[in-house]
C-alpha angles and dihedrals in degrees: 000000000000088000089062090053093050094046091045094051091045091053092048091051092046090050090053091050091051089049090054091049088054092053100040100042098037095125095050097053129070121240092261095055091044090054091044093052091047092049093048090047094053093043093051091049092051094047090046092052092048093048091047092051092048090050093049091049092049093049092048091048091051091050092052094054 
């Protein structure tokens, strides 16, 4: 439960870091790596949000029991 929250938040933060790499180092990377970084960034953010929501729902269900 809490593990899902930690992993989810870690993935969101990692996705943000990859997004910043994409913006700051745009001129140094080729188009393929720029697209790859952007895709990984968005994917990590989505998975992180989903894991965080699942963790929050599990924690709230355990507190209600």
